[in-house]
N, C-alpha and C positions, 0 to 999 in steps of 0.2 A: 294216193291213199294206199296203193298196193305196196309202195316202198316203205311207208310208215309201218304198216302191218308186218312186213317182212323183217324190218329192223327189230321191232318189239318181240316177234316170235324167236328171232335168233338170240336175243338177250335172255329171254325167259327159258330157252332151251338149256341154258347153263345152270338153271336154278332147280333144286330138288324139291323144295317145299311147295306144295300146291297153293297154300295160303299166300306165300311170298310171291308166287308167280302172278296171282291176281293183283296183289298190291303193287308190284313193280310195273305191271301193264298199265294200271291207272296212273301211276306216278310218271312214267315215261311219256304216256300220252299227253298228260297235262303239260309237262315241260316242253315237249315238241310243239304243242299248240302255241304256247307262250312265245317260244323262239320264232315260230313261223309268223305270228302276228307282228313281231318286231321287224322282221324282214319285209313283210307286206307294207308296213308303214314307210319303209324306205323306197318303195316304188317297184319292188320286184314282182314278177309274175308268181301266181300261186304255186305252180310246179317247181319253179326255181327256188322259191322261199322254203318249200318243204324239203327239197334236196339239200339246201344249205343248212337247215336246222338239223337234219339227220347227220350230215357230214361233221358238223361241229360237235356232236355227241361223242364221236370216236368209234373205236372197234367194238361191235356188239358182243363178240366173244369175251374180250377183256372186261367189259362192263358187267356182263352176266356172271363171270367168275368172281368178280369183286363183290357184287350184290349177293351172290350165293353165300359167301363167307359172312357178310354183314347180317343178312336176314335169316340165317339158319336158326330155327327155334331151339333155344338152349334152356334146359331146366335149371332152376336155381339149386344147385347141388348143396350149397351151404344150408339153405332152409330145409331141404329134404333131409340132410344129415341131422339137423336139430329135431325135426319131427320124429325120425326113427329113434333117436336117443331118448327123447322124453316119453315116447310110447313104451319103450323098454323100462324106463324108470318107474312108470306107472304100476308095474307089478310089485315093486318093493313094499308098499304098504300092506299088501296081502300076504307077504312072506315074513311079517314080523313074528318073532318068537312067541309062541303061545296063541297066535291068532290065525294060524294057517288053516284055511278051510278049502278043501279041494273043489267044492262046488263054486266058490267065488273065483277060484283060479280059472276054471273052465269058462265061466261067464266072461271073465276079463279077456281071455284069449279071443273069444268071439267078438267082443267089443273092439279090441285092437284091430282085428282083421277087417271088420266092417268099416272102422274109421280110416284105416290105411287105404282101403279100396275106394272109399268116398273121396279122399284127397287125390288119389291117382286119377280117378275118372274126371273129376272137376279140373284137374291140371290139364288134361288132354282136350277139354272142351274149349272152344273159342269164346271167351267171356263177352266179346262184343255182340254176340247174338242176344244177350240179355238186356241190352241197352234200351230197347223199345218195349220191354215187358214189365216196366215199373208198376203199372196199374194192376197187372195180373198178380205180381208178387204181393203188392199191398193188399189186394182183395183177399187173397188166400190167407194172409196173416190176420186180417180183421175177422174173417169168418172162423178161423181157428180159435181166436180168443172168444168170440161170441159162443162158439160151441162149448168151450170150457165154462164160460160164465153161466150159461143157461141149461146145459145138459150134463153137468158134472155128476159123477156117481161115486166120487171118493173125496173125502175131506180129511186133511192132516194138518193139525195146528192152525185150523181156520182157513187153509188154502185149498182151493178146489183143483181137482184133477179129473181127467177122463181115463177110465180103466177099461180095457178090452182083454179079458183073460189075463195073461201074464204081462201084457203091454200097458204101461201107464204113461199117459201123455201129460207133460208139464207145460205151463205157459211159456217157459224159457225157450222151448223148442221152436217158437215162432220167430225168434230173433233173426235167423238168416234171411227170411222172407222180407222183413223190414230193412235189413241191411242192403239187400239188392234193390229194393224199391227206392230207398232214399238216394242211393248212388245214381239211379236213373233220373229221379226228380231234380236233384241238385245240379245235374249236368245239363238240364234243359233251361234255356234262357227264357222260355215262356212261363216258367214257374215264378209266381209273385210271392211276396212275403206273406200275404193273407192265405194263399194256398198252402204254404209251408206250415203256418200256424195251425190251420184246420187239420191238415194231414197228421201233424204231430200229436194233437190233443186227443184224437179219436182212440188210437191204441193206448195212450197213457191212461185215459179214463177206464178202458177195458181192463188194463192191468190192475187198476185200483179195485175193480169189482171182483177180481179172482179171490182174494187179493194176493199180489206177488210184488212186494216192495223191491226185492233184489232185482227182479227182471225189469221193473219200471226204471230203476236207477241205471242199470246197464244200458237199457234202451235210450234213455235221455242223454247219458254221457256220450254214447256212440254217435247219436244224431248230431249233437251240438259240436262234437269234435270234427265230424265230417263237414260241417258248415264252413270250416276254414278253407277248404278246397272247392267250395261250391261256386256257382256263377254269380252269387251276390257280391256286392262291393264290400270292402273291409269295414266301411262306416256302417253299412246295413247289418253286417254280422255282429259287430260290437253292440249295436242297438238291440239286436235280438237277444244276445247273451245277457245284457243288462236287464231287459224285461223279464227274461227267464229267471234271473237271480231274485228279483222282487216277487215273482210268482212262486218261486220255491219257498221263500220266507212265509208267504201267505198259506201255501199248502201245508207247510210244516206245522203251522199253528193249528190248522184245522185237523191235521192228522193226530196231533198230540191230544186234542180234545176228544177225539173219537177212537183213539187207539186202544187195543185190547191190553190187558194187564201184562201178558208175557212179552208183548212188543215193547212196552215201556220198560220192562225189567231188563231187556237186553241192551237198550240204549243207556239206561242209568248205570249199567255195569261199568261203563267207561269212566264215569265220574266217581263211582264208589266201588272199586274192585274188591274191597275187603268186606263189603256189606253182604248180607245174605243174598241180595239180588245179583251180586257179582261173583258167585261161586265158580261158574264156568270160566270166567275171565281170570280169576285168581288161580284156578287149577292149571289153566293153560300157561300162565307165566311161571308157575312153579315147575312144571314139567320142562319148559324151555330152559329154565335156569339150571336145572340138575341134569340136563342131557349130556353135557361134556362133549369133548371133541369126537369121541367114537361111540357115543350112545350108551344106554344102560341095558344090561343083559337080563334083568328081571322084568318080564312083561306084566307081572301082576301089580306093579306100581303104577301102571298106566290106567288111571281112572279118569276118563273124560268122555263127554257125550260125542257121538258121531265121529269116532276116530278114523273112519275110512272116507268120510265125505267132507263135512263143513270144517272139521278140525284135523284134516289129514296132515297138514304141515306140522302141527304140534306132535302128533304121534310119530310121524316120519323122523322128525328131529330127535325126539326122545329115544327112539329105538336105534337109529343109525348114526346119531351124533351131528354136531354142527359142521364138521368137515364135509360130509356128504350132503347135508342140507344147503351149505353154501354153494356147492357144485350144482345142485338142483336149481337154486335161485338164479345162478349165473346163466344156466341153460335157458330158463324161462325168460330172463331179461333179454337174451339175445334175439328172441322172436320179434318183439317190437322194434329193436334196434335194426335188425335186418330189414324189416318191412319199411322202416323210415328211410333206409338207404335205397330201397327199391323205388320209393316215390320219386326221388330225384332223377331216376333213370327212365321213368315212364313219361312219354310225351302226350298220351291220351288223357283228357280230363276225366273221363269215366273210369279209366284204369286207376288214376290217382285216387279218386274217391273210394273205389273198392279197397285199395291198399290201406288208406287212412282209416276206413271203417273197420277193417279187419284188425289193425293194430289197436284201435280204441277198444273194440270188443274184447280182445285178449287181455289188454293191459288193465282194464277196469276190474275184470275178474281176479287177475293175479294180484294187483295192488290191494284190493279190498280183502281178499283172503288172508294175505300176509299181515295186513293191518289189523284184521279181526283177531288173528292169532297173537299179535303183539299187544292187543288190548287198546288200540287207538282208534278202531272203527267199531261201529255197533255190531252186535252179534246177530247176523242174519244168515239166511241160506245162501252161501256164496262158495261155489266150487273152485278148486284149484285146477286150472286147465290141464287135462290129460292125466292128472295124478289122482284126483278124487274118484272114488268108485262110482260107476254108473255109465249109462250110454251117453247121456247128454254132455257131460264134461269132455268126453273124448270126441264124439261124433260132430257136435256143433263147431268145436274149435278146429277139428280136422277139415271140416267143410270150408270154413273161411280161409284156412291156410291153403287148401287146394285151389281156391279162387285166386289168391295172391300168386300162387305158382303159375296159374294160367296167364295172369297179367304179365308176369315176368317173361314167360315164353314168347309172348306176343309184343313185347315192349318195342321191338324194332320193326314191327309191321304196321305201325301207325304213321301215316304220311307226314313227313316233315314239311314238304313243299306244298301239299294239298291239305289244308285244314278242313274240318267238317263244315265250317262256314263258307269256305271258298267253293266247296263242292255243291 
């Protein structure tokens, strides 16, 4: 055993990363034991079998140098570059001619700094430490929603908030907790279908009580997309999706019966954009049509509700033109594309789920916001990631991007030869 320990210590001495050292020690120990067992079965003595297994490995110095190159944690510079670019682009809506407000600029600077710091910190944390904390994240998320449901002290357009001084808590802020929770649950083979259904319905009902239909939609889409990389079989996943589609039709009928007037108005605007109820949709299409390649210089023609938040893409395109708007869309599209590329490189099932969930969370917001601006989606509260003004659109998306960056850095530290089941 002394020879085995000496060999492993000589190999790990060549490796700089502490995390990689631990991983390589476990991996080498496993392979040495497997090789030793094969020699013992051939009738060799234990000492001889161990020496033979070590000798077959080769030079510990050369192995260590090779593994140091392979397992060195590398940040995803491409995704980091996209993050920096879009954080900078987020200032442009506040710099529109006639809309420049120094107070908003200062707030945006603080928001960007906090978001960038959150992404950097999460990138440095080993995401695997959260794998066993699924119930903790889920409980925090449920308690957060219960707090908003029963202790809200602010209501805007029928939606409840918690307000503490200058800090306003929205139910959308709970999304990262459920994102981490479901990645843990769906990676656990002990999780049964009825467990999943029950876990899914509790937050969905709480979102309905707030009510926050946008958050409920993002939550549902994120969870069901994550299912594709879960431990469930493809047949089970398709059955769950089919049942969810039927449930959605049933809930839609109930919602339409009990929906408030302004909620029905926003949905009907899709079918009747030139009716009175579709004024905002009609105005959005008008501004997009007259934007031109380089935008309009007269800001006083920009009359649309919420130009910094829910309709920021419309105001952005009108003031800066389709050329810059197309560049913005391209940058935002590259986020889910890059995350999809990362999934194929990650060996860990939990890491795959985190990456897929982040891509789903980002894409649903992006697609719905653009669709809403184009008049093909209902007009709801849907932010454009990093571009809409406010802490949530930047911080929440920066947090999930930071987690994906952590997964990318550790993608080579998941044992190829020692799976979690073998361990």
